[in-house]
N, C-alpha and C positions, 0 to 999 in steps of 0.2 A: 504493500500500500504506500509505503514511504517513497519507494522508487517511482511508482505511478504518479504521485503528487509532484515529485521533482520533475518528471517528464512533462507534466502539464504546465508547470511554471516555466520550464525552458521554452516550450512552444509558444506560450503567451509572450514571453520576452522577445522571442524571435519575430513574432508578428508585430511588435512595436506597440503593444497594448499599454495604455496609460490610464490613470484615474483622472477623469474629467468632471468638473462641476458644471452642470448645465443649468442655465437660467433662461426661461422663455420670456417672451414679450408680455405674458400675462402675470409674471411674477413667480411662477412655479419654479422650483429648483430641485435638483437631485444629483446624486453622485453616480456616475456610470464609468464602466471600464470599456473603452473604445479603442480599436486598433487603428493604425495609421491609414490603411486603405479605406476604412469606413469614413474617417474624417475627410479624406480627399474626395470621396463621392458626395458627401453631404455639403461640403463647402466649395468644391471646385478648385481647391488650392493644389499647386504642384508640391512635390516632395521637398524641394529646396526651401519653400516657405515654412514647412513644418519643422525643418532643421533649425530654424531661427528660434523656435520655442523649446528645443531640447534642453532640459536642465543640465545634462551632462556635458554640453558644449558651451563654449564661451562666445557669445555674440554681443555686439554693441546694442544699445537701446535703439529700437526701431518701431515705426508705425507704418505699415504697408497697406495701401489700398488696392484691392483686387476687384475683379468683376462681380463676385458674389459674396465677398467677405473682406473684413479688415483684420490684419494680423498685428497684434500689439505685444511688444516685448519691452516692458518698462519695469526695472527693478524686480519686485516680487510678483508682478503681474505678467502672466504669459497666457494670452487669451486670443480666441478667434471669435469675431463678432459678425453675425449675419443680420439680415433684416428682421428675423423673427426670434433669434436666440443668441446666447453668448456661451461659449465653451471656454472654461479656464482650467488649466492644469492645477490639480488640487495641491495645496501647500499648507503647512502648519504655521506659517508666519502669522503673527498676531495682526499685522496690517492687512493680510489677505482676508482674514475673517471679518474685520471691520469693512473691508472693501465689498464683500458679499452683502453685508447688511445694508451698506449705503446703496448698492445697486438695486437690491430688492425694494428698498424704500423709495427710490426714484421711480421705479416701474409701477409700484402699487399706488403711489400718490398721483401719478399721471393717469392711471386707469380709473381712479376714483373721481378725479376732477373733471375728466372729459365729459361725462354725461351731464353734469350740472352746468358746465360752461355751454354745452350745446343747447340746453333748455333755456338758459338765460339769453343766449343770442337769438333763439327763435321768438321768445316773448318780447324781446326788445327792451328789456329792463336794464341792461348794462349801459352805463354812461360812456365808458371807454371800452374799446375792443380788447378782449382777453388776449394775453400774449400767446403767440403761436407755439404749439406744442412741438418739441423736438422729436424727430423720429427715434425709433428704438436704438439704432446703431449709434447715434450721437449721444444719447443718454448713457449708453454703456461705455462709449469711448471717453466721455467726460468723467465717468466714475473711475476709469482706469488711470487717466492722467491725474485726477485729483488725488487718488490714493498714492501714486508714485511721488507727487509733489509733497504730500503730507509726510510720507516716510522720510524723504530727504530733508524736509524742514525740521522734523523731530530730531534727526541725527545731527543736524547742524546746531540746533539749540543745545543739545546734550554736549556736543564738542565745545561749544562756547563756554558753557558752565564749568567745564573742566580745564579749558585752556587758559583763560584769562587769570584765574588765581595761580595756576602753576607758573605762568610766565612772570607774574609779579613777584612770586616767591623766589624765582631764579635770579631776578635782578637784585633782590636784597641779600641772597645767600647763594653763591655759586658752589654747588656740590655735585658729586657724581650722581647722587639720587635724583636731584632736581634736573640735571642734564639728561638723564635717561628718561624721565617723565616727559620732558619737552620733546625729546627725539621721537617717542612713541606718538605724541600728539601731532607732531609734524607729519609723520607717516600717514596717520589717519586723515589729516587735513588734505594731503595730496591725493589720496585715494578718493575721498568724498568729493573733492573739487572736480576730479575727472568724471565721476558718475553724474554729477549735476550738469556739467558741461555737455555730456553726451545727450542727456534728455533735452537740454535747451537747444542744442544743435538740431536734434530731430524735429522738434516743434517748429523751429525757424525754417528748416528745410521745407516743411509742409506749407507754411505760410507764404513762402516764396514761389510755390508752384501751384497754380490754379488747377492744372490737370490732375495732380495727385489728390487735391481736395474733391474734385469732381468724381473721382473713382469711389469716394467714400459715401456717395449718396445712394446707398443700397436700396432703401425703400422706394425712392423715385425710379430707379432702374427696374425694380420688381414690378411696380405699377405700370411702367411702360410695356413690360412684357405681357401683362395681364390686363387688357382693356376692359373697362367697366361695361355692364350691360346697357346702361343708359346711353352711353355714347354710341353703342352699336345701334340701338333703336332709333336715335335721332338721325343717324347717317344712312339708314336703309332707304329712305325716300329719295335721296339725291345720288348716293354712290352705291356701287356694287360691293360685294363682300371682300374682294381683293383690295379695294381702296381702303376699306375700314382697317384691315390688318396692317397695311403699310403706314397709315396715319398713327396707329397705336404704337408701332415700332419706332416711329420717328418722334414720338412724344418726348422721349428723353434725348435720344441721339441726335435729333435734328436741331435742338437748341441747347445752349449751355445752361446748366442749372445755376441758380443764384447761390454762390458760395459764401455769401455774406454771413449767414448764421454760423456756419462752421468756422469761418475766419474769426468772428467775434469770440467764439468759444475758445479757440486756440490762443487768441491774443490775450485773454484773461489769464490763462495758465502760463503763457510765455512771460507775462509780467511777474507772476508769482515765482516762477523758477529763476528769473533774473534777480528778484529780490534775495532769494537764497544764495545765488552766486555772488551777489554784492556782499552779503554777510561773510561768506567764506573768503572773499577777496580782502575785506577789512581785517579779518583774523589773520590771513596770510601776511598782510602788511605789518600787523602788530608783532607777529613772530619774527619777521625780518628786522623790524626796528629793535626788538629785544636782542636779537643776535648781534646787530651792529653795536648796541650799547655794551653788551658783554665783551665783544671784541675790542672795543675802545678801552674798557676797564682792564682787560688783559694786557693790551699794549702798554697802557700806563704803568701797570705793575711790572711789566717786563723792562720798561725804560728805567723805572726806579731801581730795579735789581742791577741793571747795567751801570747806572750811576754809582750805586754802592760798590760794585766791583771795581770801577775806575778809581774811586776814593781809596779803597783798600789796597789796590795795586800801587797807587801813588805813595800811600803811607808805607807800604812794604819796601818800595824802592828807596825812600828816604831813610828808613831805619837801617836798611842794608848799607847806605852810605855812612851812617853813624857807626855801624859795626866795623866798617873798613878803618875808620879813624881809631876806634878802640883797638883793632887788631894791630895797627901801626904802633900804638903805645905799648902793646903787649909783646912786641917782638923783643927778642933777647939781643938788642943792639944798644950800645951805650950812646946816649945823647945828653946834651947839657941840661935839658929840662928835668932829667932825673936828679941832678945835683942841686936843684933849687930848693926854695922853701915850700912848705905844705900848701900855701895858698895858690901856688902855681898849678897844683894838681886839681884843686877845685875849680880854678878858672878854666882849665882845659875841659873838665867834665861839663860844667855849666855852659861853656861856649859851644861844645859839641851838641848838647841837647837843645840849646836855644837855636842853633843853626838848623837843626833838623825840623824844629817846630816852624821856624820862619820859612824854610823851603816848602813845608807842607801848606802853609797859609798862602804862599805865593802861587803854588800849583792849583789850589782850589780857586783862588781869585782869577787866575788865567783860564781855568776851565769854564767858569761862569761867563767870563767875558767872551769866550769863543762859543758859548751856548752848548758846550759839551756837558755841562751840569745845569740842573734847573736853578732858577734864581731863588 
């Protein structure tokens, strides 16, 4: 039995089966094990797009618009969004669970508000027109981007709370422990800045290309493929059946959709992710300023040590000169000074010591004058 179970698991892994969380446009959700080929048939995606979502592979953040689906790979979110459902690779990340709750809340709120808004519009009781409801794919895409931005913003805030006190402590006391803490913080800062920049670049790339944004209007393309019965009945009197199908197909492809609503959605989160990037940039500048301050202090300490070394070397040289004089007097050679009075000995002793002190003071004065020593 154990060998049979292992064989089944191997076959499942070979088929590329993954655990997917499915959320429909009605708000229903469920966990399903779906293989790669079934996903490709349901979404019309090629295998290369599914590799972007593989957790075992490292791919940069990306949002890809395809004919029948949107592929989202942002931080902990790895999802496939269609016009009627969203498929997410199941994850134990806490932000993923909050993302699911947020997505279901958006879908259920729009489902509950739509009938009341329709009745109000029919009765003519609303003073201002109700805001246009976003299609399902945009609500799901917005939830994905918002969750990724929230995750990055939370990590940035946590890093700031750890970094600024550690940097301030390092400036007051330079130690190996504080230096190691700052090194770890800087590594996290570099990694987090790279992740934020990738998300910002992906959103900016979408904003710069209207064609990519057009591809994400899945509901509009689906409606264009399925003409309504009312339009068919109105056109039967004037056109034949072939003209009706052509006009239905050209409903989307014949004219460009208005990408303004998607552009506004992306602009809002682009501003948010730029705000996160600015916080990280300010933190990076603070780290650089702290490093500069520490380097200046170390250079100053190094210069002080060099000055002390110069002073001691000068003092050592002058003392050696005094030792030479003492050595001359200590030689076993008869000179007239040895035949004199005792005061001659003390005169020679104090004269030698005074000369050494005078030479030392002159050397220090000359070093300060030449800016070799600090004033």
